C-alpha positions, 0 to 999 in steps of 0.5 A, spaced: 220 548 386 226 552 388 227 558 385 231 558 378 238 561 379 240 567 375 245 566 369 249 571 365 251 570 358 259 570 356 261 576 351 265 572 347 261 566 345 254 568 348 252 562 352 249 562 358 252 561 365 251 561 372 254 567 376 259 562 379 261 559 373 262 565 368 269 567 371 273 561 369 269 560 363 270 567 361 278 567 362 278 560 358 273 563 352 277 570 351 284 566 351 281 561 346 278 567 341 284 570 342 288 564 339 283 563 333 284 570 331 291 570 331 291 564 327 286 567 322 290 573 321 296 569 319 292 565 314 289 571 311 296 573 310 297 567 306 291 566 302 284 570 302 279 566 303 273 566 299 266 569 301 262 565 296 263 561 289 258 565 285 264 570 282 269 564 281 274 566 286 281 564 286 282 557 288 275 555 288 274 548 286 269 545 281 267 537 282 264 534 276 261 527 277 261 521 272 254 522 268 252 515 271 252 518 278 247 523 277 250 528 281 250 535 278 257 539 278 259 543 284 263 549 286 266 549 292 270 555 296 277 552 297 277 553 305 271 548 305 273 543 300 275 536 302 277 530 297 271 525 297 267 527 302 267 527 310 264 521 313 258 521 316 258 520 324 255 513 326 253 509 332 256 503 333 252 497 335 252 497 342 247 491 343 253 486 342 260 487 346 265 490 341 270 485 343 265 479 342 267 473 342 272 474 347 268 474 354 271 480 356 275 486 354 280 484 358 280 477 355 281 480 348 287 485 351 291 479 354 289 475 347 292 481 343 298 482 347 300 474 347 299 474 339 303 480 338 309 478 343 308 471 339 308 467 346 308 460 346 303 455 350 308 455 356 309 462 356 301 464 356 300 459 361 305 462 366 302 469 364 295 467 366 297 463 372 301 470 374 295 474 372 290 470 376 294 471 382 294 479 382 288 481 378 283 485 381 276 484 383 273 490 378 275 487 372 272 481 369 278 476 366 275 469 364 281 466 361 284 460 365 289 456 360 292 456 353 286 452 351 281 457 353 285 462 349 286 458 343 278 456 343 276 463 343 281 465 337 278 459 333 271 462 335 273 469 333 277 467 326 270 466 323 269 474 323 274 474 317 274 470 311 280 465 312 285 462 307 283 456 302 288 451 300 288 449 293 293 444 289 295 447 282 297 441 277 301 443 271 304 439 266 312 439 267 317 439 262 317 432 261 309 432 261 308 429 268 303 433 272 306 436 278 303 439 284 303 446 287 300 448 293 296 455 293 293 459 298 288 465 297 282 468 301 276 470 297 277 477 294 270 478 294 268 477 301 274 481 303 272 487 299 265 486 302 267 486 309 270 493 308 264 495 304 260 493 310 264 496 316 261 502 319 267 506 320 271 504 313 265 504 309 263 512 309 270 513 306 269 509 300 268 513 293 264 510 288 263 515 282 269 517 278 270 525 279 274 530 275 277 536 279 278 543 277 281 549 281 280 556 279 287 560 277 283 567 276 281 566 269 279 558 268 278 552 271 285 547 271 284 540 272 288 536 277 289 529 279 291 525 285 286 519 287 285 514 282 277 516 282 280 523 279 284 520 274 282 517 267 281 510 267 276 510 273 272 514 269 273 510 262 271 504 266 265 507 269 263 509 262 263 502 260 258 499 266 251 499 266 248 506 269 247 503 276 254 500 276 259 502 280 267 500 279 270 496 285 277 497 283 283 492 286 290 494 287 294 487 287 301 487 289 306 480 288 313 479 290 317 474 293 319 476 300 326 473 304 323 470 310 330 467 313 336 472 315 340 469 309 334 469 304 334 461 303 327 461 305 322 465 301 315 467 301 310 469 295 305 474 298 299 477 294 297 483 297 290 487 296 288 494 297 281 497 294 282 504 290 276 507 292 279 508 299 283 515 300 290 514 300 291 515 307 287 509 309 289 505 303 296 505 304 295 505 312 296 499 316 291 495 320 284 492 316 283 499 313 290 498 309 293 492 305 291 485 306 295 479 304 290 475 300 294 470 297 301 466 297 303 463 291 308 457 290 315 458 288 318 453 283 325 451 285 330 452 280 336 447 279 342 448 275 339 443 270 334 447 268 336 454 269 336 459 264 332 454 259 326 457 255 322 451 257 323 451 264 321 459 264 315 458 261 313 452 266 314 457 272 310 462 268 305 457 267 305 455 275 304 463 277 298 464 272 295 458 274 295 459 281 294 467 280 287 465 276 285 461 283 285 468 286 282 472 281 276 467 280 273 469 286 271 476 282 270 473 275 263 472 275 262 479 279 266 482 274 262 480 268 255 481 271 256 485 277 253 484 284 249 488 289 252 489 296 248 492 302 253 497 304 255 500 311 249 504 311 244 499 308 244 502 301 245 497 296 250 498 290 251 494 284 259 493 284 263 491 278 270 488 281 276 490 276 284 490 277 285 497 276 293 497 278 298 492 278 304 494 283 310 490 282 318 491 280 320 489 273 321 482 274 314 481 277 311 485 271 315 481 266 311 475 269 305 478 269 305 481 262 308 474 260 314 477 256 321 474 256 324 479 260 331 483 259 334 479 253 327 479 249 326 483 243 321 487 246 323 487 254 318 493 256 312 490 259 308 496 257 310 497 249 313 494 243 320 498 244 325 494 240 331 492 245 336 495 241 333 502 242 330 502 249 335 508 251 333 512 245 327 515 249 322 515 242 316 520 243 311 514 242 311 506 241 306 502 240 302 499 246 301 492 248 294 490 249 291 484 251 287 484 245 293 484 240 297 479 245 291 474 244 292 475 236 299 473 237 298 467 241 293 465 236 297 466 230 303 462 234 299 456 236 296 455 229 303 454 226 304 446 224 311 446 227 314 448 234 319 451 231 315 456 227 310 457 233 317 459 237 319 464 232 313 468 232 313 468 240 320 470 240 319 475 235 314 479 239 318 477 246 312 473 249 311 466 252 306 461 250 302 461 257 295 463 258 294 469 262 290 469 269 288 476 268 283 474 262 278 472 267 276 479 270 272 483 265 274 490 264 281 489 266 287 489 261 293 487 264 298 491 260 294 498 262 294 495 270 301 494 270 304 501 273 311 504 273 314 503 280 318 509 283 321 505 288 325 500 283 325 504 277 328 510 280 331 509 287 334 502 287 334 502 279 336 508 275 340 511 281 342 506 286 344 501 280 347 506 275 348 513 277 350 512 284 355 506 281 358 511 276 359 517 281 363 512 285 367 510 279 369 517 277 370 519 285 375 513 285 378 515 279 379 522 282 383 520 288 383 519 295 383 526 297 377 527 293 373 521 296 375 524 303 372 531 301 366 528 299 365 523 305 366 529 309 361 533 305 356 528 306 357 527 314 357 535 315 350 535 311 345 538 316 340 533 319 333 533 317 327 529 321 325 526 314 332 524 312 337 519 313 344 522 315 350 519 312 357 519 316 360 514 311 356 515 305 361 512 300 364 506 304 358 502 305 354 498 300 346 499 300 341 495 298 335 499 301 331 503 297 330 509 302 337 510 303 338 511 295 332 516 295 335 520 301 342 520 298 339 522 291 336 528 294 343 531 297 348 528 292 349 534 288 350 538 294 355 534 297 359 534 290 358 540 287 365 543 290 369 537 288 368 535 281 371 540 276 366 545 273 367 544 266 361 542 261 366 537 257 368 533 263 365 527 265 364 528 272 361 535 272 356 532 266 354 526 271 353 532 276 348 535 271 345 528 270 344 527 277 340 534 278 336 532 272 334 526 275 332 528 282 328 533 279 324 528 274 324 524 280 320 529 285 315 531 279 313 523 279 313 524 287 308 529 287 302 528 291 297 532 287 298 533 279 296 539 276 296 539 268 302 544 268 306 540 273 305 534 268 307 538 263 313 540 267 315 533 269 315 531 261 320 537 260 324 534 266 324 527 263 326 530 256 332 534 260 334 528 264 334 523 257 338 528 253 343 529 258 344 522 259 345 520 252 350 526 252 353 522 258 353 515 255 356 518 249 362 521 253 363 515 257 362 510 251 370 507 252 367 505 259 363 500 256 357 502 261 351 499 258 345 504 259 340 499 255 336 497 260 329 496 261 328 501 268 332 506 264 326 506 259 320 505 263 320 512 266 317 514 259 310 511 262 310 514 268 306 520 267 301 516 262 300 512 268 299 518 273 294 521 268 290 514 268 291 512 275 293 518 279 299 520 283 305 515 283 303 513 291 297 510 288 301 504 285 308 505 288 311 498 291 313 501 298 307 501 302 307 493 300 314 492 301 313 494 308 309 488 309 315 483 308 317 485 315 311 483 319 311 476 315 319 475 316 317 476 324 312 471 323 316 466 320 322 467 325 317 467 331 311 463 330 313 457 325 317 451 326 321 452 320 317 447 316 311 447 311 311 455 313 306 458 309 300 455 312 303 457 319 304 464 317 298 465 314 294 462 320 298 467 324 296 473 319 289 471 319 289 471 327 292 478 326 287 481 321 281 478 326 285 482 332 285 488 328 278 488 326 276 487 334 281 492 336 278 497 331 271 495 333 273 497 340 276 503 338 270 506 335 266 504 341 270 508 346 270 514 341 262 513 341 262 513 348 267 519 349 263 523 344 256 521 348 260 523 355 262 530 352 255 531 349 252 530 356 257 535 359 256 540 354 248 540 355 249 541 362 253 547 361 260 545 363 263 545 356 269 549 359 271 543 363 272 539 357 280 540 354 280 541 347 286 541 342 286 548 338 288 549 331 295 552 331 300 554 326 306 553 330 308 551 337 314 551 342 316 545 346 322 543 350 322 548 355 328 550 359 326 549 366 329 555 369 327 562 366 332 567 363 334 574 365 335 579 359 341 581 362 344 574 362 342 573 355 345 580 353 352 577 356 352 572 350 353 577 345 361 577 348 361 570 344 355 571 339 354 577 336 347 575 334 345 577 341 347 584 341 342 589 343 337 583 344 333 587 350 333 593 345 330 589 339 325 586 343 323 592 346 322 595 339 318 589 336 313 589 342 312 597 342 311 596 334 306 590 335 302 595 340 302 601 335 300 596 329 294 593 332 292 599 336 292 595 342 293 600 349 300 599 352 300 596 359 299 601 364 299 606 358 307 606 358 312 604 352 314 597 354 321 597 357 324 591 359 329 591 365 336 587 366 332 583 371 326 581 367 325 574 365 323 570 359 322 563 358 327 559 353 325 553 348 329 549 344 324 546 339 318 548 335 313 544 331 311 548 325 304 546 321 304 548 314 300 548 308 303 544 302 303 548 295 303 541 292 296 538 295 294 543 300 294 539 305 297 540 312 304 537 314 309 538 320 316 540 320 320 539 327 325 544 328 331 544 333 334 550 336 339 546 341 346 547 343 346 539 344 341 535 341 343 528 341 350 530 342 350 535 336 349 542 335 342 543 332 340 550 329 335 549 324 333 554 318 326 557 316 323 560 311 319 567 314 313 570 311 315 578 310 311 583 307 315 584 301 318 578 300 319 571 304 326 570 306 330 565 309 334 565 316 337 561 321 334 560 328 338 563 334 334 563 340 327 561 341 323 564 347 317 566 350 315 573 354 309 576 357 307 583 357 301 584 361 296 578 360 299 577 353 304 572 351 309 572 345 312 566 342 318 569 339 324 567 335 331 570 334 333 569 327 339 571 323 337 573 316 340 570 310 337 575 305 344 579 303 345 580 296 349 574 292 351 577 286 351 575 279 348 568 278 354 563 277 354 558 271 354 552 276 348 555 279 344 555 272 347 548 270 345 545 277 339 549 278 341 551 285 338 557 289 343 561 293 342 565 299 347 569 303 347 570 310 347 577 314 352 579 319 351 575 325 349 582 329 344 583 324 340 578 327 332 580 328 327 578 333 320 575 329 314 572 331 314 565 330 308 565 327 312 568 321 315 562 320 312 558 314 316 552 313 323 549 315 328 549 311 335 545 310 341 549 308 348 547 306 354 551 306 358 553 300 365 552 302 368 555 296 364 562 298 364 564 305 357 566 308 353 563 302 349 557 302 345 553 298 337 551 299 336 544 299 330 544 295 330 536 294 328 535 301 320 534 299 316 536 294 313 542 297 320 545 298 321 543 291 315 547 288 316 553 292 324 554 290 321 552 283 316 558 283 322 563 286 326 561 280 321 563 275 319 569 279 327 571 279 327 570 271 331 564 271 327 559 267 
């Protein structure tokens, strides 16, 4: 037996290594340890991490589970808290190839590409002949012609529940039966497929929870996912002790398939509310799936606008939708046991927790008579004439009281009396499809839709239109100034940039959302500051609107943010009523349902979680792929079946792709474990946690002398070398590290540094405490525009704003320093302006350019968007509306400054 070779332990990690391997490892390990310590130091400056939970440290999390779960309450240090639970690692089934029934992985890769590219039969055969002529002997590829591909797809299609075609027969207005075609797939089978999926199943949360965060004196409840809200808890309380809620989120809306909208489809999309939002609202098999395709009743001029025809259309909708819901009818009443991904059986009771739809679809779902009815709200019984009065409370609709009204109406001896009762309540004489699902009240499932109620509705159709009217009335010069202000708005990676904001008609809700975030800043210096003028009053309404909208957009709600949201809504409503009275002569009608439905927004949040759970935006994104399938994969006749066939194959393809990805990840992890056990873990490339990272490196190093010469045209570079020396010497003094060579740092004129023009900043959001990323530029020509972004800097006394001037990296000894030259924006701004108070603006003032300072990039907390106030030299307004995190940060600044 050969003698055992001597080993030595690493000083940093303690692992043993051979003498020939310790050198490379030690250098890598020390470097990694150094980076980890820097990041921990930075995090410690933001928040003190609790060592234990016994003393209830600030930010500790308490999780209270539903009594039926049988799990005792838990208290968790904030640093260890994860919503739901961390999924357990699993081993894929390696007995069957993950690409089965395709005969090889290459066969599937080809089939997947052909499906995505919408290749026809001739194109597939040509590509197959080409591949046969050039393929290598090492890869197995067995497809020879188009028929091979189709037969394999047919075999694979059984991996997921296919669509069922069924005819719905409804008596038309003349009493003759009329047939409509409905397509649907079993909701139950689709849900069971997710529950049994080994990589999706571990993410499910089956028991309701109540989450609390310790604020130093008490635990404050917070809400985000559906299972943390009230309705999930209440429904689980109504089930047997072993029952688990299986909540569906259903969306339905017409989609324009052709370019001019003549050809339409009517998809129904399903999601499961037990899955976290990041998965549920994502793409692929984990996210939303088309589960139904409703018939569209053609409307003729002869019947358009007639009550009987409207009732007929509603009857077709509900009878068709009933076919879909009947797939979970029995299970919702009795429950059904399912062996989940881990082999553990659970008894599930499916419900419809959330109905995601715009107002027009909600009116159909609720079987109300729409905008002109006596009670146009699908949720409550507010009279039409008072819909803009914003009363404190209105009687809510319920399935029970609606059924009583229908029973009373149908018991009348004449059609006239029956219709009179229905008109009085604003209802239609149609049986609701939703009554077949137990523990489901359609009026509690209907949810406020931020996309259509706010962006496309309240703002896009009304506030934006009013602003255009006022600007047009003010004259061409005013219009031109506002247009210029929009075009001069600093660019931001999550905002659309508008060069011609006023001269383009918008139909996209995202465009309206982005306009609403910046419109106050573009107009604040144009509309006269007079509280009695309609233009200035509208500006205050716009500011109040965006504040209300941002509270509805929060990714997580504490009880105090819900209260603040109600207050913001009250402020907005009061200003809107004042504006409506001021502009009464314009005959503008503010009495529309979407102006009222916001009254239910925060009730929905408390009941079903944050608005991301029921917003229609992720569902409407699915219209695009359906339109593409129509245009590329159909013959434009009887298109529903053709679109759904392709959609089904796409879902099957995603399922197989998911299996292959899981398989690859498993093999990769096993290879890593094998290498680690062999003592070669230092060869494995690892992604380090980082707070900031520089990018877009300028290839040629720069001499400090050349940089200082820039001071002739830009005073920010004055004394650049002296400032750098001072910063680094101070760093070594504070940290107690020995100076390289024992001498103070003194860079010379020919000393070189490396310039960067991009910085990636990860930050913890104050909204939901998750990590988000800002992409900031410090570039003289980024896509043809000068781009020097602004930042929020962490300082010992108080956080300050500043503008990036120069990003660079320098080396001292063995240590590398990523640094930024920043022009601080912390000069005094003087007494607060009345306009700033009215519009709730946060104003900053720039220091002289020569006062620019060098900071470690680790001091950067967040990217910031600042807009120059052209009426006050050197002063800027913080655009706090770019995201919910910046909004809450600035609100806290207002509070600390005594502005509220």
